[in-house]
C-alpha positions as a Markdown table, in Angstrom:
| # | Residue | x | y | z |
|---|---|---|---|---|
| 1 | Ser | -31.3 | -41.0 | -32.1 |
| 2 | Ala | -31.0 | -40.8 | -28.3 |
| 3 | Ala | -28.2 | -38.1 | -28.5 |
| 4 | Ser | -30.3 | -35.8 | -30.6 |
| 5 | Arg | -33.2 | -36.0 | -28.1 |
| 6 | Leu | -30.8 | -35.0 | -25.3 |
| 7 | Met | -29.2 | -32.1 | -27.0 |
| 8 | Asp | -30.8 | -28.8 | -27.9 |
| 9 | Trp | -29.1 | -28.2 | -31.3 |
| 10 | Ser | -30.8 | -24.8 | -31.8 |
| 11 | Ala | -28.6 | -23.1 | -29.1 |
| 12 | Pro | -25.0 | -24.2 | -28.6 |
| 13 | Ala | -24.0 | -24.7 | -25.0 |
| 14 | Lys | -21.7 | -22.1 | -23.4 |
| 15 | Arg | -19.2 | -24.7 | -22.4 |
| 16 | Trp | -16.1 | -22.4 | -22.4 |
| 17 | Lys | -16.0 | -20.6 | -19.1 |
| 18 | Ala | -13.5 | -18.2 | -17.4 |
| 19 | Gln | -13.5 | -16.3 | -14.2 |
| 20 | Leu | -11.3 | -13.2 | -13.9 |
| 21 | Arg | -10.5 | -11.8 | -10.4 |
| 22 | Val | -8.8 | -8.4 | -10.4 |
| 23 | Ala | -7.5 | -7.1 | -7.1 |
| 24 | Phe | -8.1 | -3.4 | -6.3 |
| 25 | Asp | -7.0 | -1.4 | -3.3 |
| 26 | Ser | -10.5 | -1.2 | -1.8 |
| 27 | Asp | -14.1 | -2.3 | -2.4 |
| 28 | Ala | -14.8 | 1.3 | -3.5 |
| 29 | Ala | -12.2 | 1.1 | -6.2 |
| 30 | Ala | -13.5 | -2.3 | -7.3 |
| 31 | Thr | -17.1 | -0.8 | -7.3 |
| 32 | Val | -15.9 | 2.1 | -9.5 |
| 33 | Ala | -14.6 | -0.5 | -12.0 |
| 34 | Leu | -17.8 | -2.5 | -11.9 |
| 35 | Glu | -20.0 | 0.5 | -12.4 |
| 36 | Ser | -17.7 | 1.7 | -15.2 |
| 37 | Leu | -17.8 | -1.6 | -17.1 |
| 38 | Ser | -21.5 | -2.5 | -16.5 |
| 39 | Pro | -23.0 | -0.3 | -19.2 |
| 40 | Asp | -20.8 | -2.0 | -21.8 |
| 41 | Gly | -22.6 | -5.2 | -22.6 |
| 42 | Glu | -21.2 | -8.0 | -24.8 |
| 43 | Leu | -21.5 | -7.4 | -28.5 |
| 44 | Asn | -23.0 | -10.9 | -29.1 |
| 45 | Pro | -24.8 | -12.0 | -26.0 |
| 46 | Asp | -26.1 | -15.1 | -27.8 |
| 47 | Val | -22.5 | -16.4 | -28.0 |
| 48 | Val | -20.9 | -15.0 | -24.8 |
| 49 | Ser | -22.4 | -14.0 | -21.5 |
| 50 | Arg | -20.8 | -11.9 | -18.8 |
| 51 | Thr | -21.6 | -11.3 | -15.1 |
| 52 | Met | -19.7 | -9.1 | -12.8 |
| 53 | Arg | -19.6 | -8.5 | -9.0 |
| 54 | Val | -17.4 | -7.1 | -6.3 |
| 55 | Ala | -16.0 | -9.5 | -3.6 |
| 56 | Glu | -13.5 | -8.5 | -1.0 |
| 57 | Ala | -11.9 | -5.6 | -3.0 |
| 58 | His | -11.8 | -7.7 | -6.2 |
| 59 | Leu | -13.8 | -7.2 | -9.4 |
| 60 | Val | -15.0 | -10.7 | -10.3 |
| 61 | Val | -15.9 | -11.3 | -13.9 |
| 62 | Asp | -17.5 | -14.6 | -15.0 |
| 63 | Leu | -17.6 | -15.3 | -18.8 |
| 64 | Ala | -19.2 | -18.2 | -20.7 |
| 65 | Ser | -19.2 | -18.8 | -24.4 |
| 66 | Ser | -20.0 | -21.4 | -26.9 |
| 67 | Asp | -16.9 | -20.5 | -28.8 |
| 68 | Ala | -13.3 | -20.5 | -27.4 |
| 69 | Lys | -12.1 | -17.8 | -29.7 |
| 70 | Val | -15.0 | -15.5 | -28.8 |
| 71 | Leu | -14.3 | -16.1 | -25.1 |
| 72 | Arg | -10.6 | -15.2 | -25.6 |
| 73 | Asn | -11.5 | -12.0 | -27.4 |
| 74 | Ser | -14.0 | -11.1 | -24.7 |
| 75 | Met | -11.4 | -11.6 | -22.0 |
| 76 | Ser | -8.9 | -9.5 | -23.9 |
| 77 | Thr | -11.4 | -6.7 | -24.2 |
| 78 | Ile | -12.3 | -6.9 | -20.5 |
| 79 | Phe | -8.6 | -6.7 | -19.6 |
| 80 | Asp | -8.2 | -3.6 | -21.8 |
| 81 | Met | -11.2 | -1.9 | -20.2 |
| 82 | Ile | -10.1 | -2.8 | -16.6 |
| 83 | Ala | -6.6 | -1.4 | -17.3 |
| 84 | Leu | -8.2 | 1.9 | -18.4 |
| 85 | Val | -10.4 | 2.0 | -15.3 |
| 86 | Asp | -7.4 | 1.2 | -13.1 |
| 87 | Arg | -5.5 | 4.2 | -14.5 |
| 88 | Val | -8.5 | 6.5 | -14.0 |
| 89 | Val | -8.9 | 5.3 | -10.4 |
| 90 | Ala | -5.2 | 5.8 | -9.8 |
| 91 | Asp | -5.3 | 9.3 | -11.2 |
| 92 | Phe | -8.6 | 10.5 | -9.6 |
| 93 | Gly | -9.3 | 8.1 | -6.8 |
| 94 | Ala | -12.4 | 6.1 | -6.0 |
| 95 | Ala | -14.2 | 8.5 | -3.5 |
| 96 | Asp | -17.9 | 7.9 | -3.1 |
| 97 | Ser | -19.5 | 11.0 | -4.6 |
| 98 | Ala | -22.7 | 10.2 | -2.7 |
| 99 | Ser | -21.0 | 10.5 | 0.6 |
| 100 | Pro | -21.7 | 13.7 | 2.5 |
| 101 | Asp | -17.9 | 13.9 | 3.4 |
| 102 | His | -16.9 | 13.8 | -0.3 |
| 103 | Lys | -15.7 | 17.2 | -1.6 |
| 104 | Lys | -15.7 | 17.8 | -5.3 |
| 105 | Pro | -12.5 | 19.3 | -6.6 |
| 106 | Lys | -12.6 | 23.0 | -7.5 |
| 107 | Val | -11.5 | 23.7 | -11.0 |
| 108 | Gly | -10.0 | 27.2 | -11.6 |
| 109 | Ser | -10.5 | 28.5 | -8.1 |
| 110 | Asp | -8.1 | 29.0 | -5.2 |
| 111 | Asp | -10.7 | 29.6 | -2.4 |
| 112 | Asp | -14.2 | 28.6 | -1.4 |
| 113 | Arg | -15.8 | 31.7 | -2.9 |
| 114 | Gly | -15.0 | 30.6 | -6.5 |
| 115 | Thr | -12.6 | 33.4 | -7.1 |
| 116 | Pro | -10.6 | 32.6 | -10.2 |
| 117 | Ala | -7.1 | 31.3 | -9.5 |
| 118 | Ser | -4.3 | 33.7 | -10.2 |
| 119 | Ala | -2.0 | 32.9 | -13.1 |
C-alpha cells in the first residue's frame, strides 16, 4: 500500500518530544551541570535521544522518543540528576578550575605552607 511505502516500519519515529530549560545563576553553573550530566548517556538510545546545551544561564535538554512512557521516565531521571548537580553547585560553587585566578581549597591546612590545622 501507499502508506507502507512512505513509512519506515523498522525504526519507529521519535514523535514524542520535550524540551527542559533549567535556570542557573550563571553560565558557569549551567556549564557545570552540562558537563556533569554529559557522560551519562541514555540507557536505550534507539528509543530515546537526548541533546544538551547551555543558553543564557540555562541548561537546555532536548529529548525525543518513540514511546511516551520512556520519554517521561527519561525526563524524571534528568530532573533527579539536575537536582543533585544543583545541590553540589550550591554547596561548592561553579568556579572555573581552569582559570588562573581559581584557588583550590586547602584541606587540613591553616596557612599557605601546608602546615596542619590545629585541632
